[in-house]
C-alpha positions in Angstrom: 15.6 -10.6 -15.9 15.3 -13.7 -18.1 11.5 -13.3 -18.0 11.5 -9.6 -18.9 14.0 -10.2 -21.6 11.8 -12.9 -23.1 8.8 -10.6 -23.3 7.2 -11.4 -19.9 5.5 -8.7 -17.9 6.3 -7.3 -14.4 4.0 -9.9 -12.8 5.6 -12.8 -14.6 9.0 -11.5 -13.5 8.0 -10.7 -10.0 6.5 -14.1 -9.3 9.6 -15.7 -10.8 11.7 -13.6 -8.4 9.5 -14.5 -5.5 9.8 -18.3 -6.2 13.6 -18.0 -6.7 14.1 -16.1 -3.5 12.3 -18.9 -1.7 15.0 -21.2 -3.0 18.1 -19.1 -2.5 17.1 -17.6 0.8 15.2 -20.5 2.4 16.2 -19.5 5.9 13.8 -16.5 5.8 11.6 -17.1 2.8 9.6 -20.2 2.4 8.1 -21.5 -0.8 5.1 -22.3 1.4 5.3 -18.9 3.2 3.5 -15.6 3.1 3.6 -13.2 0.1 1.6 -10.0 0.6 1.5 -8.5 -2.9 0.5 -5.3 -4.7 0.1 -5.4 -8.5 -0.6 -2.4 -10.8 -2.2 -3.3 -14.1 -1.5 -0.4 -16.4 -4.0 -1.3 -19.1 -6.8 -1.2 -16.5 -5.3 1.5 -14.3 -6.1 -0.8 -11.4 -4.2 -1.8 -8.2 -4.7 -5.3 -7.0 -3.8 -6.5 -3.5 -3.2 -10.2 -2.9 -3.7 -11.3 0.8 -0.9 -13.8 0.5 -1.1 -15.4 3.9 -2.9 -18.3 5.6 -5.3 -18.4 8.5 -5.4 -20.4 11.7 -6.7 -23.9 11.1 -10.2 -24.8 12.3 -8.7 -26.9 15.1 -6.6 -24.1 16.5 -7.3 -23.2 20.1 -5.8 -20.8 22.5 -5.7 -23.3 25.4 -3.5 -25.8 23.6 -1.1 -23.0 22.6 -0.9 -21.7 26.2 -0.1 -25.2 27.4 2.7 -25.5 24.9 4.1 -22.1 25.7 6.9 -21.6 28.2 6.4 -17.9 28.6 2.8 -17.1 27.7 3.7 -16.3 24.1 3.4 -18.3 20.9 5.6 -21.5 21.1 8.0 -22.5 18.4 7.2 -25.5 16.3 4.4 -27.1 14.3 1.6 -25.2 16.2 2.7 -21.9 14.5 1.8 -23.2 11.1 -0.4 -21.0 8.8 13.7 -20.5 -12.5 13.4 -21.9 -9.0 13.5 -25.6 -10.0 17.0 -25.6 -11.4 18.4 -23.7 -8.4 16.8 -26.2 -6.0 17.7 -29.3 -8.0 21.2 -28.3 -9.2 22.1 -26.1 -6.2 23.8 -22.8 -5.9 27.0 -21.6 -4.1 26.3 -20.5 -0.5 26.8 -16.8 -0.1 27.9 -15.0 3.2 24.5 -13.9 4.4 23.0 -17.4 4.0 26.0 -19.1 5.6 25.9 -16.7 8.6 22.2 -17.1 9.1 22.2 -20.9 8.9 25.1 -21.1 11.3 23.3 -18.8 13.8 20.2 -21.1 13.8 21.9 -24.4 13.5 20.9 -25.5 17.0 17.3 -24.7 16.3 17.3 -26.5 12.9 18.8 -29.6 14.6 15.7 -30.1 16.8 13.8 -31.5 13.7 15.3 -34.3 11.6 13.7 -33.0 8.4 15.2 -29.5 9.0 18.6 -30.9 9.7 18.6 -33.0 6.5 18.2 -29.8 4.5 20.0 -27.0 6.5 22.7 -29.1 8.2 24.0 -31.3 5.4 26.7 -33.6 6.7 25.8 -32.5 10.3 26.8 -28.8 10.0 25.7 -25.6 8.5 27.1 -25.1 5.0 30.0 -22.7 4.5 30.5 -19.9 2.0 31.1 -21.4 -1.4 29.5 -24.8 -0.7 27.0 -26.1 -3.2 23.6 -26.0 -1.5 20.8 -28.1 -3.0 17.3 -28.9 -1.9 16.2 -32.1 -3.5 12.9 -32.5 -1.8 11.9 -28.9 -2.6 13.0 -29.5 -6.2 10.7 -32.5 -6.4 7.8 -30.4 -5.0 8.4 -27.7 -7.6 8.8 -30.3 -10.4 5.4 -31.8 -9.4 3.7 -28.4 -9.7 5.3 -27.9 -13.1 4.2 -31.3 -14.2 0.6 -30.6 -13.0 0.6 -27.4 -15.1 1.8 -29.1 -18.2 -0.6 -32.0 -17.9 -3.6 -29.7 -17.6 -5.7 -28.9 -20.7 -7.3 -25.6 -21.4 -6.3 -22.0 -20.9 -3.9 -20.4 -18.4 -6.5 -20.2 -15.7 -7.1 -23.9 -15.9 -3.4 -24.7 -15.7 -2.9 -22.4 -12.7 -5.9 -24.1 -11.0 -4.2 -27.5 -11.6 -1.1 -26.2 -9.8 -3.1 -24.9 -7.0 -5.0 -28.2 -6.6 -1.7 -30.2 -6.7 -0.4 -28.1 -3.8 -3.6 -27.7 -1.7 -5.5 -30.9 -2.6 -2.9 -33.3 -3.8 0.3 -34.9 -2.7 1.8 -31.9 -1.0 -1.4 -31.3 1.0 -1.5 -34.9 2.0 2.1 -34.8 3.3 1.4 -31.6 5.3 -1.9 -32.9 6.8 -0.4 -36.3 7.6 2.6 -34.8 9.4 0.3 -32.6 11.5 -1.9 -35.5 12.4 1.1 -37.6 13.5 2.7 -34.8 15.5 -0.1 -33.0 17.2 -0.5 -30.1 14.7 -3.7 -28.3 13.8 -3.7 -28.4 10.0 -6.1 -30.8 8.2 -6.8 -31.7 4.6 -10.0 -29.7 4.8 -8.0 -26.6 5.9 -5.8 -26.9 2.9 -8.5 -27.8 0.4 -10.5 -24.7 1.4 -7.6 -22.2 1.1 -7.7 -19.5 -1.6 -5.7 -16.3 -1.8 -8.1 -13.4 -1.4 -7.9 -10.8 -4.2 -8.7 -7.4 -2.7 -8.6 -3.7 -3.0 -5.6 -1.9 -1.5 -5.9 0.7 1.3 -4.4 4.1 0.8 -4.0 7.7 1.9 -3.0 10.9 0.2 0.2 12.7 1.1 0.6 16.0 -0.6 0.8 15.1 -4.4 1.1 11.4 -3.7 -1.3 8.5 -3.1 0.4 5.7 -1.1 -1.1 2.2 -1.3 -0.5 -0.7 1.0 -2.3 -4.1 1.7 -5.2 -4.1 4.1 -5.1 -4.3 7.9 -4.4 -8.1 8.1 -0.8 -6.7 7.9 0.9 -3.6 9.4 0.8 -1.7 6.1 -1.5 1.0 7.5 1.3 2.3 9.7 3.0 3.9 6.6 0.1 6.0 5.2 -1.1 6.8 8.7 2.3 8.2 9.7 2.5 10.2 6.5 -0.9 11.7 7.2 0.3 12.9 10.6 3.6 14.3 9.1 1.7 16.0 6.2 0.7 18.7 8.6 4.4 19.6 9.4 6.7 21.5 7.2 9.1 18.6 6.9 11.3 20.2 4.2 12.0 23.3 6.3 13.2 21.2 9.2 16.1 19.9 7.1 17.2 16.4 6.4 18.1 14.3 9.4 18.2 17.2 11.8 17.1 16.7 15.4 13.8 18.5 14.8 13.1 16.2 11.8 14.1 12.9 13.4 12.2 13.7 16.7 9.0 14.5 14.7 9.4 11.4 12.6 9.9 9.2 15.7 6.9 10.6 17.5 4.6 10.3 14.5 5.7 6.7 14.1 5.2 6.0 17.9 1.6 7.2 17.6 0.9 5.0 14.6 2.5 2.0 16.2 0.4 2.5 19.4 -2.7 2.5 17.2 -1.4 -0.7 15.4 -1.1 -2.4 18.8 -4.7 -1.4 19.8 -6.7 -1.7 16.7 -5.1 -3.6 13.8 -6.0 -7.2 13.1 -7.7 -9.4 10.5 -10.6 -7.3 9.2 -12.7 -10.5 8.9 -12.7 -10.7 12.7 -11.8 -7.2 13.9 -13.7 -4.0 13.2 -10.6 -1.8 12.4 -11.4 1.9 12.0 -9.3 2.0 8.9 -10.8 5.1 7.2 -10.8 7.0 10.4 -7.2 6.2 11.1 -6.3 7.5 7.7 -8.4 10.6 7.8 -7.2 14.2 7.8 -9.2 15.0 10.9 -7.6 12.2 12.8 -4.2 13.3 11.6 -4.8 16.7 13.0 -5.5 15.2 16.4 -2.4 13.1 16.2 -0.2 16.0 15.2 -1.4 18.0 18.2 -0.2 15.2 20.5 3.5 15.7 19.4 5.6 17.9 21.7 8.4 19.3 19.5 10.8 19.4 22.5 9.8 16.3 24.5 9.5 12.6 23.6 6.7 10.4 24.8 9.3 8.3 26.7 7.0 5.2 26.5 4.4 3.9 24.1 1.7 6.6 23.9 -1.9 5.7 24.5 -3.8 4.7 21.4 -5.8 7.5 19.8 -9.5 7.6 19.5 -10.5 7.9 15.8 -14.2 8.8 15.3 -15.2 5.4 14.0 -13.5 3.5 16.8 -15.0 2.3 20.1 -15.2 4.9 22.8 -11.8 3.7 23.9 -9.1 1.3 22.8 -9.3 -2.3 24.0 -7.8 -3.0 27.4 -4.6 -4.9 26.8 -2.2 -6.5 29.3 0.5 -3.8 29.9 3.7 -4.9 28.1 6.7 -5.6 30.3 9.8 -3.5 29.6 12.7 -5.4 28.1 16.3 -4.7 29.0 19.6 -4.7 27.1 20.1 -3.8 23.5 17.1 -3.4 21.1 19.3 -3.9 18.1 18.9 -7.7 17.6 17.6 -9.0 14.3 14.0 -10.2 14.3 12.9 -13.3 12.3 13.2 -12.0 8.8 11.8 -11.5 5.3 12.8 -10.5 1.8 11.3 -8.1 -0.8 11.1 -7.9 -4.6 9.7 -5.4 -7.1 9.5 -5.2 -10.9 8.2 -2.7 -13.5 8.0 -3.6 -17.1 8.1 -1.7 -20.5 4.3 -1.4 -20.5 4.1 0.2 -17.1 2.8 -2.7 -15.0 4.3 -3.0 -11.6 4.8 -5.7 -8.9 5.6 -5.2 -5.3 5.8 -8.1 -2.8 7.2 -8.8 0.7 7.9 -12.5 0.9 8.6 -14.3 4.2 8.6 -17.1 6.7 11.6 -18.5 8.5 12.5 -22.2 8.4 14.2 -22.5 11.8 11.1 -22.2 14.1 8.9 -24.8 12.5 9.6 -28.3 11.1 10.1 -28.9 7.4 7.5 -31.3 6.1 9.4 -34.5 5.3 9.7 -35.3 1.6 8.5 -31.8 0.5 11.3 -29.4 1.4 8.6 -27.0 2.6 8.4 -25.1 5.9 4.7 -24.2 6.0 4.2 -20.7 7.2 5.1 -20.2 10.9 3.6 -16.7 10.9 1.4 -17.7 13.8 4.3 -16.3 15.8 2.7 -12.9 15.2 -0.6 -13.8 16.8 -1.3 -13.2 20.5 -2.7 -15.2 23.4 -4.1 -12.1 25.1 -7.9 -12.5 24.6 -8.4 -8.7 24.3 -5.7 -8.2 21.6 -6.9 -7.6 18.0 -4.5 -10.3 16.8 -5.5 -13.0 19.3 -5.6 -16.5 17.9 -8.9 -17.8 16.5 -9.8 -20.5 14.0 -9.9 -19.1 10.5 -8.3 -15.9 11.6 -5.1 -14.4 10.1 -2.2 -13.2 12.1 -1.3 -9.5 11.8 1.7 -9.7 9.5 4.7 -7.4 9.5 5.4 -8.0 5.8 3.8 -5.1 3.9 4.8 -3.9 0.4 3.9 -0.4 -0.9 3.2 1.5 -4.1 2.8 5.3 -4.6 1.2 7.3 -7.4 1.7 10.9 -8.3 -1.0 12.8 -10.1 -2.7 9.5 -10.8 0.4 7.9 -12.5 2.7 5.2 -11.1 5.5 6.8 -9.1 7.1 4.2 -6.8 7.2 0.5 -5.8 9.2 -0.3 -2.7 9.5 -2.4 0.4 12.0 -4.1 2.7 12.6 -6.9 5.1 13.1 -6.1 8.8 10.0 -7.0 10.9 8.8 -3.8 12.7 11.5 -1.7 11.0 9.8 -2.2 7.6 7.4 0.7 7.7 10.0 2.9 9.3 12.7 2.3 6.7 10.2 2.7 3.9 8.9 5.9 5.3 12.3 7.5 5.5 13.3 6.4 2.0 10.0 7.8 0.6 10.5 11.1 2.4 14.1 11.3 1.3 12.9 11.1 -2.3 9.8 13.3 -2.1 10.7 15.9 0.5 14.5 16.1 0.2 14.8 15.5 -3.6 17.4 12.8 -3.2 18.2 10.4 -6.0 16.9 6.9 -5.2 20.1 5.2 -4.4 21.2 8.1 -2.2 17.8 8.1 -0.5 18.2 4.4 0.3 21.8 4.7 1.6 21.1 7.7 3.9 21.3 7.1 7.6 18.1 6.1 9.4 16.5 5.9 12.8 14.2 3.1 14.2 11.9 3.3 17.2 11.3 0.3 19.4 8.8 2.0 21.6 6.1 -0.6 21.3 5.8 -4.4 21.7 7.6 -6.3 18.9 5.4 -8.1 16.5 7.2 -11.4 17.0 6.8 -13.5 20.2 7.8 -12.8 22.9 7.0 -9.2 21.9 9.9 -7.4 23.5 9.1 -3.7 24.4 11.8 -1.0 25.0 10.1 2.1 26.3 11.3 5.2 24.6 14.1 3.4 22.8 15.4 5.0 19.6 18.1 3.3 17.4 20.3 5.7 15.5 22.8 4.7 12.8 26.2 6.1 13.9 26.8 8.0 10.7 24.0 10.5 11.4 25.3 14.1 11.8 27.4 14.9 14.8 25.5 15.9 17.9 22.2 14.4 16.8 22.2 11.6 19.4 22.8 14.1 22.2 20.0 16.4 21.1 17.6 13.5 20.9 18.6 12.3 24.3 17.9 15.8 25.7 14.4 15.5 24.3 13.8 12.3 26.3 14.6 9.6 23.7 16.4 6.5 25.1 19.0 6.6 22.3 21.0 3.5 21.3 23.6 3.9 18.6 24.0 1.1 16.0 26.6 0.7 13.2 26.4 2.5 9.8 24.4 0.6 7.2 23.4 -2.2 9.6 21.3 -5.2 8.6 18.8 -4.5 11.4 17.7 -1.3 9.6 16.2 -3.3 6.8 17.2 -3.5 3.1 15.0 -1.2 1.1 14.6 -2.0 -2.6 12.7 0.4 -4.8 11.8 1.5 -8.3 10.9 5.1 -9.0 9.4 6.5 -12.2 10.7 10.0 -12.9 7.6 12.2 -13.5 9.3 14.4 -16.0 11.2 12.0 -18.2 9.2 8.9 -17.5 12.4 7.0 -17.0 12.7 4.4 -14.3 15.3 4.5 -11.5 16.1 1.4 -9.4 17.9 1.2 -6.1 19.0 -1.5 -3.7 20.2 -1.3 -0.1 23.9 -2.0 0.8 22.7 -2.9 4.3 22.2 -6.4 3.0 22.8 -8.4 -0.1 20.4 -6.6 -2.4 20.6 -5.7 -6.0 18.9 -3.6 -8.7 18.9 -4.9 -12.3 17.8 -2.9 -15.3 18.5 -2.3 -19.0 
């Protein structure tokens, strides 16, 4: 808000928010973590996608990871690695969500001295109201600021100086030295060669809307692909949150997630049939697979889009998990901004600090997103040097009749595309005001291997928030869903934040999710 008030644009404000979130929610957002980003530049009528994630170091190898693993999945620790200054330096009062999270992972943070020094000050997780400061992180941020100010030339030169300070200077040296001393993969060369790719988005049309996400190095394709399948149904006539609607929604998502498991991975290494998966012809085939009265009951077979191999890759069959499927996955945050000129920013920022060591002296937990890679050699997200894990973080933007309509996203791991889908349909199909659309009860399917190691799979499981209409749970059970009821407005259902531009008035509406500590600010 400071940035916008001082004349900055949506990108200035969005990046500031992203950096600040990495300071005030360091348990799930790392300053050295992932940041998949979509930017709309109004003056150019152009959407830019930033592939804000790292890739596996050159030294990465599957055999070393298998040996370090206890269960055949990605191990914790160093081998997973791929206005903020004043808050880090001066501290901020610990709020309930942060206090609860740090307490829950205290034992995991205690296994690394550098983590304990930051997240267990005085030997224990901080309590609500305690002043929480991060002195090493403040020094890292101050060093980047100093590098910018010392650089001569235009803005591009100054930003390059900051990039070099991080990836070729003192911070890079600290990261590489720590990996060398502790059996990690990352080298100075890996860091020096890193650049954030600037790409085109991928998209699909849904009725009067065009929905954009980042490319298939993340799970973003699940959202437009599910919408293409649903486009062939008369969603509105089913009624909001009826059994017919929720069953159709769940089955369309199950089909898209089955394809995600079979096809989606780093497009630099995997030939993903992206256009075919998003085509109207394939959507017709997918729609025909949905039985309006009977659930799949397990993850359906992957489809066969025209541009794909004759059949999906042969993967090791996932083992069914038992117990509740309502546990929180390692998490994420989201931020969006739209300015007075019509530019928009949408970014899903992430990386937990409790499953990888903080680099001593820097305050940085370098991205542990390797947890979303696989060790199955046939899997599209199998580990390989230079390859990117398939991310869950995936922001979105939508346009209506060629004009900006919506920026939105959420934390929540595999729930992200599901929560975003339901909010979008609440707005576009059921004419709900944005805040009402966000607060409405949701479902969540767990009928596929979780993206995070150890990739728990709950065949046919469907989570229902308990404030859905009476009788819905029973109706869905009768159709073959393995229904599990969860509380109203639970954190596990994500925390959708969004900005919608009213097509008639041109006014902006912002909404934030009460399921977590989320806020919408505007003037």
